C-alpha positions as CSV (number, residue, x, y, z in Angstrom):
1,M,-0.3,0.1,0.0
2,S,3.0,2.2,0.6
3,H,3.0,2.9,-3.2
4,A,-0.6,4.4,-3.0
5,A,0.4,6.5,0.3
6,P,0.8,9.7,-2.0
7,H,-2.5,9.5,-3.6
8,L,-4.1,8.8,-0.3
9,D,-2.8,11.8,1.1
10,R,-3.9,14.1,-1.9
11,F,-7.5,12.2,-1.6
12,L,-7.8,13.1,2.0
13,H,-6.9,16.6,1.7
14,A,-9.5,16.9,-0.8
15,I,-12.3,15.4,0.8
16,A,-11.2,17.2,4.2
17,D,-12.8,20.3,2.8
18,P,-16.8,20.7,3.3
19,T,-17.2,22.4,0.1
20,R,-15.3,19.9,-2.0
21,R,-17.5,17.0,-0.1
22,R,-20.6,19.3,-1.1
23,I,-19.2,19.5,-4.9
24,L,-18.8,15.5,-4.8
25,R,-22.3,15.0,-3.6
26,A,-23.7,17.2,-6.1
27,L,-22.1,15.4,-8.7
28,K,-23.1,12.0,-7.6
29,E,-26.9,13.2,-8.0
30,K,-28.7,12.3,-11.1
31,G,-30.0,14.7,-13.6
32,G,-29.8,18.6,-13.8
33,C,-27.0,18.9,-15.9
34,S,-27.3,21.5,-18.5
35,L,-25.2,19.7,-21.1
36,D,-27.8,16.8,-20.8
37,K,-25.6,14.1,-19.5
38,E,-26.9,11.4,-17.1
39,T,-24.3,12.0,-14.6
40,G,-21.9,15.0,-13.9
41,L,-22.4,18.7,-14.3
42,C,-20.9,21.6,-15.9
43,A,-19.1,24.0,-14.1
44,A,-21.9,26.4,-14.2
45,D,-24.2,24.0,-12.9
46,I,-21.7,23.4,-9.8
47,E,-21.9,27.0,-9.2
48,Q,-25.4,27.0,-8.9
49,R,-25.9,23.8,-6.9
50,V,-23.2,24.8,-4.1
51,K,-23.9,28.8,-4.7
52,L,-20.1,29.8,-5.1
53,A,-18.8,32.0,-7.3
54,Q,-16.7,30.7,-10.3
55,P,-13.4,31.5,-9.4
56,T,-14.0,29.5,-6.1
57,V,-15.6,26.7,-7.9
58,S,-12.6,26.6,-10.2
59,H,-10.5,26.5,-7.5
60,H,-12.0,23.3,-5.8
61,M,-12.4,21.6,-9.1
62,R,-8.6,21.8,-9.6
63,I,-7.8,20.4,-6.3
64,L,-10.4,17.6,-6.9
65,E,-9.3,16.9,-10.3
66,K,-5.6,16.7,-9.2
67,A,-6.7,14.4,-6.5
68,G,-8.3,12.0,-9.1
69,L,-11.6,12.4,-7.7
70,V,-13.2,14.2,-10.6
71,E,-12.7,13.8,-14.2
72,A,-13.0,16.8,-16.5
73,K,-13.9,16.9,-20.1
74,R,-14.1,20.1,-22.4
75,E,-17.2,20.0,-24.3
76,G,-17.4,23.5,-26.7
77,H,-17.2,26.2,-24.1
78,W,-18.2,24.2,-21.2
79,R,-16.0,21.8,-18.8
80,W,-17.9,19.1,-17.7
81,Y,-17.2,17.0,-14.5
82,R,-18.1,13.9,-13.2
83,R,-17.1,11.7,-10.3
84,N,-14.1,9.0,-10.6
85,E,-16.0,6.3,-8.7
86,K,-13.5,3.8,-9.5
87,F,-10.7,5.7,-8.1
88,I,-13.0,6.7,-5.1
89,A,-13.6,3.3,-4.5
90,E,-10.0,2.4,-4.6
91,M,-9.0,5.2,-1.9
92,T,-11.8,4.1,0.2
93,R,-10.4,0.6,0.2
94,G,-6.8,1.8,0.9
95,L,-7.9,4.2,3.6
96,K,-9.6,0.8,5.5
97,G,-6.5,-0.9,4.8
98,Q,-4.2,1.9,6.7
99,L,-6.5,1.9,9.7
């Protein structure tokens, strides 16, 4: 598990912030995406859901993306985000193993 320790540290740092946990919960909800996707949200949708300004949302999304918790894809003028469920499950198992 030692090879995964840096990933686990970034994961824990990312989820330590209540705003980022709110964003992750919003990304888990079905529907409500401006881009007609079944899961995930565009940046503007996230801003509306968590009631934060665009620069603040961008800051949090960068941290979540760097930690591997979300995947981002550009579609036209929009950035579309979705949770990386496989990585979240892997990190959760890793955390259980560490404790």
